[in-house]
Backbone as CSV, one residue per row, in Angstrom:
resi,resn,N_x,N_y,N_z,CA_x,CA_y,CA_z,C_x,C_y,C_z
1,MET,83.176,87.679,107.952,81.951,87.497,107.188,80.741,87.978,107.984
2,TRP,80.658,87.565,109.271,79.489,87.950,110.071,79.389,89.454,110.291
3,PRO,80.515,90.180,110.546,80.381,91.635,110.672,79.818,92.270,109.417
4,GLU,80.228,91.771,108.217,79.706,92.332,106.981,78.197,92.108,106.876
5,ILE,77.743,90.891,107.210,76.318,90.593,107.161,75.553,91.486,108.135
6,PHE,76.140,91.688,109.318,75.490,92.526,110.322,75.273,93.937,109.802
7,TRP,76.333,94.539,109.207,76.208,95.918,108.739,75.275,96.006,107.540
8,ILE,75.262,94.982,106.697,74.304,94.985,105.581,72.877,94.987,106.124
9,PHE,72.608,94.141,107.144,71.275,94.076,107.734,70.890,95.426,108.339
10,ILE,71.839,96.015,109.087,71.557,97.310,109.718,71.259,98.359,108.652
11,GLY,72.056,98.365,107.569,71.852,99.358,106.524,70.494,99.226,105.867
12,VAL,70.119,98.000,105.548,68.819,97.779,104.918,67.685,98.174,105.853
13,PHE,67.807,97.757,107.125,66.755,98.058,108.091,66.567,99.562,108.264
14,LEU,67.692,100.272,108.489,67.592,101.713,108.693,67.129,102.413,107.420
15,GLY,67.562,101.875,106.271,67.124,102.469,105.020,65.622,102.425,104.878
16,VAL,65.030,101.284,105.171,63.580,101.145,105.079,62.886,102.087,106.063
17,VAL,63.372,102.104,107.316,62.749,102.927,108.353,62.753,104.392,107.965
18,PHE,63.918,104.892,107.537,64.013,106.321,107.297,63.449,106.726,105.945
19,THR,63.455,105.829,104.976,62.777,106.154,103.728,61.288,106.342,103.982
20,ARG,60.724,105.441,104.765,59.315,105.602,105.135,59.129,106.859,105.984
21,GLY,60.148,107.187,106.757,60.064,108.390,107.591,59.961,109.645,106.759
22,VAL,60.699,109.692,105.646,60.621,110.855,104.767,59.205,111.023,104.239
23,ALA,58.623,109.919,103.801,57.244,109.986,103.298,56.297,110.446,104.399
24,TYR,56.560,109.982,105.635,55.717,110.367,106.763,55.817,111.868,107.022
25,VAL,57.045,112.390,107.024,57.240,113.821,107.276,56.617,114.641,106.164
26,ARG,56.789,114.177,104.915,56.210,114.910,103.793,54.695,114.988,103.932
27,ALA,54.060,113.873,104.306,52.607,113.859,104.473,52.170,114.783,105.597
28,ASN,52.939,114.768,106.704,52.602,115.649,107.826,52.773,117.111,107.443
29,ARG,53.800,117.381,106.620,54.028,118.761,106.202,52.835,119.268,105.409
30,LEU,52.340,118.435,104.488,51.188,118.841,103.685,49.944,119.006,104.539
31,ALA,49.777,118.103,105.494,48.597,118.189,106.353,48.639,119.438,107.214
32,ALA,49.832,119.800,107.682,49.961,120.950,108.576,49.693,122.259,107.853
33,GLN,49.960,122.290,106.556,49.758,123.528,105.812,48.305,123.990,105.866
34,GLY,47.397,123.033,105.951,45.990,123.418,105.994,45.348,123.155,107.336
35,GLY,46.136,122.844,108.359,45.590,122.500,109.654,45.511,123.690,110.592
36,THR,45.112,123.396,111.822,44.988,124.418,112.845,46.353,124.744,113.431
37,SER,46.402,125.736,114.331,47.654,126.098,115.000,48.178,124.924,115.814
38,ALA,47.269,124.193,116.452,47.680,123.020,117.242,48.280,121.946,116.346
39,ASP,47.667,121.802,115.148,48.198,120.826,114.194,49.609,121.190,113.775
40,LYS,49.816,122.500,113.540,51.142,122.949,113.122,52.166,122.754,114.237
41,ASP,51.770,123.029,115.488,52.679,122.826,116.627,53.047,121.356,116.759
42,ARG,52.026,120.506,116.625,52.286,119.066,116.705,53.207,118.615,115.571
43,HIS,53.005,119.191,114.398,53.841,118.860,113.245,55.298,119.251,113.505
44,GLU,55.511,120.450,114.054,56.872,120.908,114.344,57.536,120.026,115.391
45,GLU,56.777,119.594,116.382,57.328,118.703,117.403,57.760,117.361,116.785
46,GLU,56.916,116.859,115.886,57.245,115.595,115.229,58.487,115.734,114.349
47,LEU,58.576,116.881,113.646,59.755,117.119,112.820,61.022,117.196,113.672
48,GLU,60.907,117.864,114.822,62.076,117.999,115.694,62.500,116.639,116.236
49,ARG,61.548,115.801,116.617,61.883,114.455,117.068,62.561,113.669,115.939
50,TYR,62.069,113.874,114.726,62.640,113.168,113.581,64.068,113.635,113.308
51,ARG,64.288,114.954,113.428,65.647,115.484,113.240,66.594,114.916,114.281
52,ARG,66.155,114.844,115.525,67.015,114.313,116.597,67.321,112.839,116.356
53,SER,66.326,112.103,115.850,66.565,110.686,115.580,67.607,110.506,114.482
54,GLN,67.615,111.417,113.508,68.625,111.348,112.456,70.017,111.624,113.007
55,VAL,70.126,112.604,113.874,71.413,112.925,114.480,71.912,111.737,115.292
56,PHE,71.007,111.148,116.090,71.382,110.014,116.937,71.851,108.832,116.095
57,ALA,71.158,108.563,114.979,71.486,107.409,114.139,72.552,107.722,113.093
58,ASN,72.995,108.987,113.040,73.975,109.425,112.036,73.464,109.106,110.629
59,ILE,72.219,109.470,110.403,71.557,109.205,109.124,70.897,110.484,108.624
60,GLY,70.972,110.699,107.319,70.310,111.844,106.715,69.368,111.412,105.615
61,THR,68.445,112.282,105.265,67.476,111.974,104.208,67.486,113.073,103.158
62,TRP,67.201,112.667,101.926,67.069,113.642,100.854,65.808,113.328,100.047
63,ASP,65.319,114.370,99.380,64.064,114.261,98.635,64.224,115.075,97.358
64,TRP,64.194,114.383,96.218,64.427,115.058,94.939,63.155,115.023,94.101
65,SER,62.562,116.215,93.845,61.448,116.346,92.896,62.071,116.465,91.514
66,ILE,61.878,115.439,90.674,62.684,115.290,89.467,62.363,116.340,88.406
67,LYS,61.062,116.547,88.084,60.706,117.463,86.999,61.087,118.922,87.316
68,PRO,60.712,119.447,88.472,61.170,120.815,88.760,62.625,120.862,89.200
69,ASP,63.250,119.671,89.395,64.659,119.563,89.810,64.912,120.331,91.105
70,ILE,64.136,119.973,92.116,64.301,120.582,93.435,64.772,119.503,94.401
71,LEU,65.892,119.747,95.051,66.483,118.772,95.966,66.460,119.321,97.375
72,HIS,65.947,118.500,98.291,65.918,118.875,99.704,66.841,117.949,100.482
73,TRP,67.701,118.544,101.340,68.581,117.788,102.224,68.166,118.006,103.670
74,SER,68.199,116.940,104.458,68.075,117.134,105.899,69.403,117.684,106.413
75,ASP,69.388,118.184,107.658,70.599,118.793,108.216,71.779,117.823,108.215
76,GLU,71.507,116.549,108.474,72.590,115.573,108.541,73.255,115.362,107.184
77,ILE,72.493,115.504,106.098,73.084,115.351,104.771,74.131,116.431,104.533
78,TYR,73.800,117.664,104.919,74.782,118.750,104.775,76.101,118.349,105.439
79,ARG,76.001,117.848,106.670,77.215,117.507,107.425,77.981,116.373,106.748
80,MET,77.242,115.405,106.198,77.904,114.274,105.542,78.652,114.684,104.284
81,PHE,78.273,115.821,103.706,78.947,116.315,102.511,79.931,117.440,102.832
82,GLY,80.152,117.678,104.130,81.171,118.635,104.547,80.705,120.062,104.670
83,TYR,79.396,120.269,104.768,78.857,121.618,104.886,78.080,121.763,106.196
84,THR,77.892,123.004,106.625,76.977,123.270,107.729,75.583,123.424,107.133
85,PRO,74.533,123.069,107.885,73.171,123.171,107.349,72.865,124.564,106.813
86,GLY,72.374,124.631,105.578,72.021,125.901,104.953,73.182,126.625,104.300
87,GLU,74.411,126.067,104.410,75.583,126.760,103.843,75.532,126.827,102.317
88,VAL,74.990,125.789,101.691,74.874,125.739,100.227,73.441,125.372,99.859
89,THR,73.117,125.587,98.607,71.800,125.191,98.113,71.928,123.802,97.496
90,PRO,71.207,122.816,98.039,71.316,121.459,97.487,70.887,121.426,96.024
91,SER,71.637,120.684,95.228,71.287,120.489,93.817,71.917,119.193,93.361
92,TYR,71.357,118.654,92.298,71.909,117.415,91.757,73.334,117.645,91.271
93,GLN,73.596,118.816,90.702,74.938,119.150,90.228,75.933,119.177,91.387
94,LEU,75.539,119.781,92.508,76.412,119.827,93.680,76.690,118.424,94.203
95,PHE,75.655,117.582,94.198,75.827,116.201,94.633,76.864,115.487,93.767
96,MET,76.728,115.603,92.431,77.637,114.919,91.533,79.059,115.464,91.651
97,GLN,79.192,116.746,91.944,80.522,117.337,92.127,81.189,116.803,93.400
98,SER,80.380,116.390,94.358,80.920,115.924,95.637,81.325,114.457,95.594
99,VAL,80.734,113.668,94.687,81.059,112.244,94.602,82.488,112.063,94.115
100,HIS,83.210,111.146,94.739,84.590,110.848,94.338,84.619,110.458,92.862
101,LYS,85.601,110.984,92.130,85.644,110.769,90.673,85.711,109.287,90.307
102,ASP,86.325,108.464,91.175,86.424,107.043,90.866,85.107,106.297,91.084
103,ASP,84.154,106.939,91.786,82.860,106.306,92.059,81.729,106.908,91.229
104,LEU,82.037,107.978,90.506,80.996,108.748,89.825,80.215,107.909,88.820
105,GLN,80.902,107.183,87.975,80.223,106.388,86.943,79.346,105.317,87.570
106,ARG,79.828,104.715,88.646,79.059,103.659,89.321,77.792,104.232,89.952
107,VAL,77.884,105.433,90.549,76.718,106.078,91.155,75.687,106.423,90.091
108,GLN,76.143,106.975,88.977,75.220,107.334,87.896,74.517,106.098,87.335
109,ALA,75.254,105.000,87.212,74.656,103.765,86.699,73.609,103.228,87.661
110,ALA,73.868,103.326,88.968,72.909,102.843,89.960,71.635,103.682,89.947
111,GLU,71.792,104.992,89.800,70.615,105.868,89.732,69.790,105.587,88.481
112,LYS,70.468,105.380,87.373,69.756,105.083,86.131,68.969,103.784,86.241
113,ALA,69.587,102.771,86.862,68.911,101.482,87.019,67.667,101.626,87.891
114,CYS,67.735,102.518,88.869,66.593,102.727,89.770,65.487,103.530,89.082
115,LEU,65.867,104.599,88.376,64.881,105.488,87.771,64.256,104.902,86.505
116,GLU,65.045,104.194,85.721,64.547,103.695,84.439,64.109,102.236,84.496
117,ASP,64.839,101.432,85.263,64.536,100.004,85.320,63.820,99.593,86.601
118,LYS,63.591,100.566,87.486,62.872,100.353,88.748,63.570,99.311,89.641
119,GLU,64.901,99.274,89.574,65.659,98.373,90.434,65.876,99.021,91.800
120,PRO,66.053,98.218,92.849,66.314,98.783,94.180,67.584,99.624,94.169
121,HIS,67.555,100.729,94.900,68.714,101.628,94.968,69.430,101.416,96.299
122,ASP,70.618,100.851,96.241,71.405,100.579,97.448,72.868,100.564,97.025
123,ILE,73.622,101.585,97.437,74.979,101.725,96.929,75.873,102.386,97.981
124,GLU,77.145,102.032,97.972,78.153,102.703,98.789,79.082,103.474,97.867
125,TYR,79.424,104.695,98.270,80.320,105.516,97.464,81.047,106.501,98.378
126,ARG,82.061,107.117,97.816,82.834,108.104,98.569,82.460,109.520,98.138
127,VAL,82.512,110.442,99.084,82.360,111.856,98.774,83.611,112.587,99.239
128,VAL,83.927,113.657,98.533,85.090,114.481,98.879,84.582,115.814,99.403
129,TRP,84.921,116.127,100.635,84.498,117.385,101.247,85.266,118.561,100.640
130,PRO,84.768,119.765,100.821,85.486,120.942,100.311,86.924,121.047,100.825
131,ASP,87.199,120.511,102.040,88.562,120.579,102.577,89.416,119.381,102.166
132,GLY,88.865,118.496,101.295,89.620,117.355,100.810,89.391,116.063,101.580
133,THR,88.674,116.121,102.700,88.366,114.919,103.475,87.519,113.959,102.644
134,VAL,87.842,112.675,102.712,87.088,111.656,101.979,86.298,110.819,102.980
135,ARG,84.998,110.684,102.739,84.119,109.891,103.604,83.369,108.867,102.760
136,TRP,83.069,107.726,103.395,82.265,106.682,102.756,80.811,106.832,103.180
137,LEU,79.898,106.807,102.209,78.463,106.891,102.495,77.762,105.681,101.912
138,ARG,76.689,105.277,102.606,75.817,104.247,102.048,74.442,104.846,101.826
139,GLU,73.905,104.644,100.638,72.663,105.294,100.239,71.649,104.258,99.761
140,THR,70.439,104.376,100.275,69.326,103.587,99.765,68.236,104.551,99.326
141,GLY,67.477,104.156,98.331,66.482,105.082,97.805,65.232,104.393,97.289
142,ASP,64.225,105.214,97.067,62.927,104.718,96.612,62.352,105.749,95.643
143,VAL,61.824,105.292,94.506,61.302,106.208,93.486,59.783,106.133,93.444
144,LEU,59.143,107.297,93.344,57.695,107.383,93.185,57.394,107.630,91.708
145,PHE,56.584,106.764,91.124,56.228,106.889,89.716,54.777,107.360,89.596
146,ASP,54.487,108.128,88.523,53.107,108.569,88.305,52.344,107.487,87.532
147,ALA,51.088,107.800,87.173,50.228,106.808,86.523,50.774,106.389,85.166
148,ALA,51.562,107.279,84.539,52.129,106.970,83.230,53.451,106.213,83.331
149,GLY,53.889,105.950,84.559,55.138,105.226,84.753,56.373,106.101,84.756
150,GLU,56.174,107.435,84.809,57.301,108.366,84.841,57.754,108.596,86.286
151,ALA,59.052,108.643,86.476,59.594,108.915,87.806,59.388,110.386,88.151
152,VAL,58.737,110.639,89.284,58.456,112.024,89.674,59.152,112.412,90.982
153,GLN,59.414,111.458,91.831,60.018,111.758,93.132,61.028,110.661,93.488
154,PHE,62.207,111.096,93.884,63.264,110.171,94.285,63.643,110.521,95.722
155,THR,63.377,109.601,96.623,63.623,109.816,98.047,64.700,108.853,98.527
156,GLY,65.601,109.335,99.354,66.684,108.464,99.787,67.158,108.720,101.194
157,VAL,67.914,107.761,101.675,68.502,107.790,103.007,70.003,107.587,102.863
158,VAL,70.778,108.353,103.603,72.234,108.250,103.545,72.778,108.024,104.949
159,ARG,73.715,107.118,105.047,74.372,106.846,106.332,75.879,106.908,106.136
160,ASP,76.564,107.593,107.036,78.023,107.651,106.988,78.572,106.333,107.523
161,VAL,79.248,105.574,106.642,79.760,104.251,107.022,81.291,104.235,107.058
162,THR,81.887,105.417,107.157,83.351,105.501,107.140,83.967,104.671,108.256
163,THR,83.438,104.803,109.461,84.000,104.074,110.603,83.870,102.566,110.415
164,SER,82.692,102.112,109.985,82.500,100.672,109.794,83.374,100.148,108.654
165,LYS,83.576,100.964,107.598,84.461,100.559,106.506,85.892,100.405,107.012
166,MET,86.321,101.335,107.864,87.674,101.255,108.414,87.827,100.017,109.289
167,LYS,86.793,99.701,110.055,86.847,98.510,110.908,86.920,97.241,110.064
168,MET,86.123,97.191,109.003,86.138,96.018,108.138,87.476,95.887,107.425
169,ASP,88.052,97.020,107.002,89.374,96.984,106.369,90.416,96.461,107.352
170,HIS,90.273,96.882,108.633,91.209,96.422,109.656,91.058,94.913,109.891
171,ILE,89.810,94.441,109.901,89.562,93.004,110.084,90.155,92.211,108.922
172,ARG,89.945,92.720,107.698,90.513,92.038,106.535,92.040,92.044,106.578
173,HIS,92.605,93.153,107.059,94.066,93.230,107.178,94.569,92.190,108.170
174,LEU,93.892,92.071,109.315,94.302,91.089,110.313,94.192,89.674,109.776
175,ALA,93.229,89.444,108.883,93.045,88.109,108.330,94.132,87.738,107.334
176,HIS,94.790,88.744,106.741,95.739,88.481,105.659,97.185,88.830,105.990
177,PHE,97.401,89.568,107.089,98.748,90.033,107.376,99.143,89.731,108.818
178,ASP,100.437,89.518,109.002,100.979,89.212,110.316,100.884,90.441,111.211
179,GLY,100.322,90.255,112.397,100.101,91.384,113.291,101.376,92.009,113.816
180,LEU,102.468,91.263,113.885,103.727,91.787,114.421,104.536,92.520,113.366
181,THR,104.785,91.874,112.250,105.699,92.419,111.245,105.014,93.195,110.131
182,GLY,103.706,92.991,109.956,102.998,93.620,108.846,103.179,92.892,107.532
183,LEU,103.957,91.796,107.535,104.123,91.003,106.320,102.882,90.160,106.067
184,ALA,102.748,89.655,104.853,101.663,88.728,104.551,101.777,87.504,105.458
185,ASN,100.623,86.926,105.822,100.656,85.718,106.648,100.579,84.474,105.753
186,ARG,100.526,83.303,106.385,100.556,82.043,105.642,99.377,81.938,104.670
187,GLU,98.165,82.327,105.120,96.982,82.208,104.269,97.092,83.103,103.035
188,PHE,97.527,84.336,103.261,97.636,85.265,102.130,98.768,84.853,101.196
189,PHE,99.851,84.306,101.770,100.956,83.799,100.951,100.462,82.738,99.973
190,ARG,99.652,81.786,100.452,99.162,80.725,99.578,98.244,81.277,98.487
191,ALA,97.381,82.209,98.857,96.485,82.802,97.859,97.288,83.574,96.815
192,HIS,98.276,84.333,97.285,99.107,85.108,96.369,99.929,84.187,95.466
193,LEU,100.441,83.090,96.032,101.239,82.150,95.247,100.412,81.551,94.116
194,LYS,99.166,81.174,94.411,98.303,80.615,93.361,98.120,81.619,92.229
195,GLU,97.884,82.887,92.577,97.718,83.919,91.555,99.001,84.107,90.765
196,ALA,100.144,84.044,91.468,101.432,84.210,90.791,101.678,83.080,89.795
197,LEU,101.319,81.848,90.172,101.502,80.720,89.267,100.571,80.818,88.064
198,ASP,99.362,81.311,88.293,98.429,81.514,87.177,98.989,82.538,86.189
199,ARG,99.571,83.615,86.729,100.168,84.632,85.852,101.352,84.052,85.085
200,ALA,102.139,83.223,85.765,103.289,82.599,85.107,102.841,81.712,83.951
201,ASP,101.741,80.989,84.134,101.211,80.147,83.056,100.771,80.984,81.858
202,ARG,100.134,82.102,82.141,99.648,82.955,81.045,100.797,83.600,80.276
203,HIS,101.849,83.966,80.995,102.945,84.713,80.372,104.147,83.850,80.012
204,GLY,104.089,82.577,80.359,105.203,81.701,80.062,106.458,82.046,80.845
205,SER,106.297,82.507,82.088,107.433,82.921,82.908,107.633,81.949,84.075
206,MET,108.625,82.241,84.907,108.918,81.398,86.056,108.652,82.143,87.352
207,VAL,108.382,81.356,88.398,108.218,81.877,89.756,109.199,81.135,90.652
208,ALA,109.866,81.877,91.535,110.776,81.256,92.489,110.218,81.395,93.899
209,LEU,110.264,80.305,94.645,109.938,80.328,96.069,111.243,80.297,96.852
210,VAL,111.407,81.240,97.762,112.617,81.315,98.574,112.201,81.161,100.039
211,PHE,112.406,79.978,100.582,112.083,79.704,101.980,113.279,80.085,102.859
212,MET,112.991,80.729,104.004,114.043,81.213,104.891,113.720,80.892,106.345
213,ASP,114.748,80.489,107.075,114.601,80.204,108.499,115.789,80.829,109.233
214,LEU,115.503,81.617,110.271,116.577,82.291,111.003,117.364,81.289,111.840
215,ASN,118.662,81.468,111.874,119.530,80.674,112.741,119.904,81.497,113.975
216,LYS,120.015,80.825,115.088,120.431,81.442,116.360,119.419,82.463,116.891
217,PHE,118.152,82.303,116.505,117.140,83.229,117.024,116.646,82.802,118.407
218,LYS,116.511,81.513,118.646,115.982,81.031,119.921,116.789,81.549,121.114
219,PRO,118.140,81.555,121.072,118.895,82.087,122.212,118.582,83.556,122.515
220,ILE,118.183,84.316,121.485,117.832,85.724,121.710,116.585,85.810,122.573
221,ASN,115.562,85.007,122.227,114.350,84.969,123.048,114.659,84.490,124.459
222,ASP,115.487,83.445,124.565,115.797,82.871,125.872,116.571,83.850,126.746
223,THR,117.448,84.638,126.128,118.322,85.548,126.894,117.649,86.886,127.195
224,HIS,117.005,87.457,126.187,116.498,88.831,126.323,114.978,88.916,126.414
225,GLY,114.287,87.798,126.253,112.832,87.807,126.363,112.147,87.951,125.020
226,HIS,110.867,87.596,124.996,110.111,87.587,123.743,109.829,88.993,123.223
227,ALA,109.709,89.969,124.106,109.454,91.340,123.653,110.622,91.839,122.803
228,TYR,111.853,91.553,123.266,113.016,91.948,122.474,113.105,91.089,121.209
229,GLY,112.762,89.812,121.332,112.739,88.957,120.143,111.801,89.494,119.085
230,ASP,110.670,90.055,119.515,109.736,90.660,118.565,110.371,91.851,117.852
231,GLN,111.152,92.655,118.592,111.844,93.783,117.962,112.804,93.302,116.884
232,VAL,113.493,92.209,117.176,114.434,91.654,116.202,113.687,91.179,114.957
233,LEU,112.563,90.497,115.141,111.783,90.017,113.997,111.284,91.173,113.143
234,MET,110.865,92.258,113.770,110.398,93.411,113.012,111.538,94.025,112.210
235,ALA,112.733,94.108,112.813,113.887,94.666,112.106,114.286,93.771,110.931
236,VAL,114.301,92.457,111.166,114.633,91.511,110.098,113.634,91.629,108.951
237,SER,112.352,91.736,109.277,111.307,91.831,108.249,111.500,93.059,107.374
238,GLN,111.808,94.192,107.992,112.013,95.422,107.219,113.215,95.295,106.298
239,ASN,114.285,94.686,106.795,115.480,94.502,105.964,115.198,93.574,104.778
240,MET,114.411,92.512,105.030,114.074,91.593,103.945,113.255,92.285,102.865
241,LYS,112.316,93.126,103.262,111.484,93.831,102.291,112.326,94.719,101.389
242,LEU,113.381,95.308,101.964,114.250,96.183,101.183,115.168,95.406,100.242
243,ALA,115.329,94.108,100.512,116.263,93.300,99.723,115.629,92.703,98.474
244,ILE,114.318,92.796,98.333,113.650,92.232,97.156,112.982,93.340,96.355
245,ARG,112.518,93.012,95.171,111.838,93.992,94.335,110.462,94.320,94.915
246,SER,109.966,95.495,94.589,108.665,95.919,95.106,107.530,95.046,94.590
247,VAL,107.729,94.400,93.427,106.670,93.563,92.848,106.630,92.178,93.495
248,ASP,107.659,91.828,94.269,107.703,90.527,94.921,107.114,90.628,96.323
249,GLN,106.912,89.478,96.938,106.257,89.463,98.249,107.032,88.600,99.234
250,ILE,107.085,89.098,100.481,107.649,88.300,101.578,106.545,88.062,102.601
251,ALA,106.448,86.833,103.060,105.443,86.475,104.062,106.136,85.857,105.273
252,ARG,105.544,86.058,106.420,105.989,85.359,107.630,105.057,84.170,107.824
253,VAL,105.606,82.971,107.730,104.779,81.767,107.771,104.983,80.960,109.046
254,GLY,105.821,81.433,109.938,106.065,80.761,111.218,106.762,81.717,112.156
255,GLY,107.150,81.223,113.327,107.778,82.097,114.308,108.962,82.859,113.753
256,ASP,109.958,82.131,113.202,111.117,82.779,112.583,111.325,82.247,111.168
257,GLU,110.215,81.896,110.520,110.252,81.385,109.157,109.582,82.374,108.203
258,PHE,110.227,82.574,107.060,109.746,83.527,106.065,109.819,82.874,104.681
259,VAL,109.040,83.411,103.752,109.104,82.921,102.376,108.896,84.095,101.430
260,ALA,109.725,84.159,100.408,109.595,85.186,99.377,109.087,84.547,98.093
261,THR,108.128,85.214,97.456,107.610,84.786,96.158,108.138,85.752,95.109
262,LEU,108.980,85.247,94.214,109.608,86.081,93.191,108.987,85.754,91.840
263,GLU,108.354,86.741,91.236,107.673,86.524,89.957,108.538,86.934,88.773
264,ASP,108.186,86.371,87.614,108.832,86.718,86.349,110.348,86.526,86.422
265,ILE,110.762,85.405,87.012,112.185,85.078,87.102,112.653,84.499,85.769
266,LYS,113.774,85.006,85.268,114.259,84.575,83.946,115.117,83.317,84.016
267,SER,115.776,83.086,85.188,116.669,81.934,85.290,116.864,81.573,86.758
268,ALA,117.415,80.377,86.977,117.740,79.948,88.339,118.787,80.857,88.948
269,GLU,119.685,81.360,88.106,120.747,82.256,88.606,120.161,83.540,89.183
270,GLU,119.091,84.016,88.592,118.461,85.230,89.101,117.882,84.992,90.490
271,ALA,117.267,83.822,90.689,116.739,83.488,92.016,117.874,83.322,93.023
272,LEU,118.987,82.728,92.601,120.133,82.550,93.489,120.731,83.901,93.880
273,ALA,120.700,84.854,92.956,121.225,86.188,93.256,120.397,86.872,94.344
274,VAL,119.072,86.698,94.274,118.204,87.257,95.315,118.486,86.573,96.654
275,ALA,118.664,85.253,96.613,118.971,84.511,97.838,120.270,85.000,98.460
276,ASP,121.283,85.264,97.624,122.555,85.778,98.146,122.374,87.163,98.769
277,LYS,121.513,87.964,98.155,121.248,89.306,98.690,120.585,89.216,100.065
278,LEU,119.663,88.272,100.200,119.007,88.064,101.487,119.994,87.507,102.506
279,ARG,120.848,86.599,102.067,121.824,86.002,102.978,122.827,87.047,103.475
280,ASN,123.175,88.006,102.614,124.140,89.030,102.990,123.619,89.978,104.061
281,LEU,122.303,89.998,104.238,121.745,90.813,105.322,122.280,90.369,106.677
282,PHE,122.703,89.113,106.757,123.126,88.543,108.034,124.628,88.273,108.071
283,SER,125.359,88.902,107.151,126.809,88.690,107.113,127.518,89.400,108.254
284,ALA,126.848,90.368,108.860,127.408,91.092,110.004,126.316,91.238,111.053
285,PRO,126.690,91.395,112.331,125.678,91.555,113.386,124.778,92.765,113.133
286,MET,123.519,92.648,113.536,122.558,93.753,113.469,122.529,94.480,114.802
287,ILE,122.199,95.758,114.746,122.004,96.531,115.970,120.508,96.761,116.135
288,VAL,119.949,96.177,117.188,118.517,96.309,117.460,118.353,96.732,118.912
289,GLY,117.681,97.864,119.108,117.459,98.336,120.476,118.748,98.553,121.254
290,GLY,119.803,98.979,120.564,121.069,99.248,121.221,121.922,98.018,121.483
291,ARG,121.441,96.845,121.090,122.192,95.604,121.284,122.654,95.063,119.935
292,SER,123.810,94.387,119.957,124.320,93.714,118.780,123.718,92.308,118.697
293,VAL,123.137,91.993,117.556,122.460,90.708,117.372,123.141,89.952,116.240
294,ASP,123.641,88.767,116.537,124.307,87.944,115.537,123.375,86.825,115.106
295,LEU,122.828,86.968,113.908,121.894,85.982,113.366,122.446,85.380,112.082
296,GLY,121.935,84.242,111.723,122.218,83.634,110.429,120.908,83.274,109.759
297,ILE,120.977,82.750,108.548,119.760,82.376,107.837,120.032,81.165,106.954
298,SER,119.073,80.270,106.903,119.112,79.128,105.995,118.057,79.345,104.917
299,ILE,118.426,79.043,103.668,117.567,79.357,102.533,117.406,78.128,101.636
300,GLY,116.182,77.914,101.167,115.903,76.872,100.187,115.059,77.441,99.065
301,ILE,115.313,77.013,97.838,114.645,77.580,96.659,114.002,76.481,95.828
302,SER,112.841,76.772,95.280,112.227,75.928,94.256,111.715,76.829,93.143
303,LEU,111.695,76.283,91.915,111.303,77.057,90.738,110.072,76.446,90.079
304,TYR,109.134,77.302,89.710,107.942,76.891,88.964,108.099,77.364,87.522
305,PRO,107.878,76.529,86.544,107.404,75.132,86.609,108.538,74.105,86.564
306,HIS,109.788,74.552,86.653,110.924,73.644,86.470,110.945,72.520,87.505
307,ASP,110.749,72.863,88.788,110.829,71.853,89.853,109.503,71.146,90.104
308,ALA,108.418,71.845,89.939,107.096,71.254,90.186,106.023,72.162,89.615
309,ARG,104.868,71.579,89.297,103.726,72.364,88.833,102.609,72.394,89.872
310,ASP,102.786,71.635,90.944,101.800,71.587,92.017,102.264,72.480,93.163
311,ILE,101.352,73.265,93.726,101.719,74.209,94.785,102.331,73.492,95.978
312,GLU,101.686,72.431,96.433,102.176,71.732,97.627,103.562,71.147,97.383
313,GLU,103.780,70.593,96.199,105.083,70.022,95.873,106.145,71.116,95.782
314,LEU,105.751,72.247,95.228,106.677,73.375,95.105,107.117,73.861,96.492
315,ILE,106.155,73.978,97.395,106.460,74.392,98.766,107.337,73.349,99.447
316,HIS,107.014,72.092,99.243,107.771,71.004,99.888,109.230,71.006,99.424
317,ILE,109.463,71.208,98.153,110.825,71.201,97.621,111.647,72.337,98.226
318,ALA,111.056,73.544,98.284,111.778,74.688,98.866,112.032,74.470,100.352
319,ASP,111.051,73.927,101.045,111.184,73.677,102.487,112.288,72.656,102.768
320,MET,112.334,71.578,101.988,113.359,70.552,102.183,114.748,71.084,101.834
321,ALA,114.832,71.916,100.794,116.119,72.517,100.438,116.622,73.410,101.568
322,MET,115.713,74.149,102.185,116.086,74.990,103.325,116.563,74.128,104.499
323,TYR,115.864,73.036,104.740,116.228,72.139,105.848,117.608,71.529,105.617
324,ARG,117.898,71.124,104.374,119.216,70.556,104.084,120.321,71.578,104.305
325,GLU,120.067,72.815,103.889,121.083,73.860,104.105,121.281,74.110,105.597
326,LYS,120.198,74.066,106.348,120.310,74.306,107.791,121.167,73.227,108.462
327,GLN,121.105,72.008,107.911,121.861,70.908,108.496,123.328,70.894,108.068
328,THR,123.620,71.446,106.894,124.962,71.289,106.343,125.764,72.581,106.248
329,ARG,125.084,73.715,106.069,125.806,74.970,105.856,126.276,75.527,107.186
330,PRO,127.512,76.052,107.262,127.959,76.696,108.504,127.050,77.863,108.859
331,ARG,126.708,78.004,110.126,125.763,79.026,110.548,126.463,80.323,110.921
């Protein structure tokens, strides 16, 4: 949460600074046109400092004169759209062609809200470079209206946020998925289970919880070390994923504990068939890292809504069924 707030603050702050910067440069440009040679030299120096600041901050500015339909890009904008400065002539049409097709309608709606309803312009969208590269940009803008209330100038700031988006996606992934196996973690399992039960209520279907606990895993860690034990867990996780349908989910909820959420189950027999398929993964030793590994598995199942309608009770029933099997079933 805090990283997101931080980047929002940075985006707003830089947007304000550089939007005002565009107005500053525009004013200096007009002043220099009628000034002395010294004024023009000073103006060029200021422009060069401004260009360097954009490069340093990885920020570009654009300026669109709406009625004559003239669009100006700073050098950094060209780069953000996959071009070298001066390679193409900036135009609104070129801009719209560069926006990712899935973001196009949202971008147009945001521009309309800013130009017609005078709402703040602040949006993130993707652009597709000529070579197919996809980048995330964040854009803030400000509109200048004339005395009649007509929009005459649209000025904006763009920042490439691809790296920060990737970092945030990675943080969200770490929050929801197990770092070792890549499976969903306990928190994501519970959130997914709630959604699955809601879908079952709407469609009048059943959900099966399949709790699993590995047998004879501790001696592997004790004998070969935790690094090798991690290899075994990764191999087991991949095999489990292949044993269930793509629409179902497997989560790692403990050291050697896993749970599968099976949606749209038609009968208890169907859930038992999946359990047998998972159990058969351990009917023969596995080969991991050149070693033969003999593991077993204990499984417990609960059905929604047949066994319980409460999430905690549903989990408890499957967990206890797994525990009973672990105590009574040959390993």
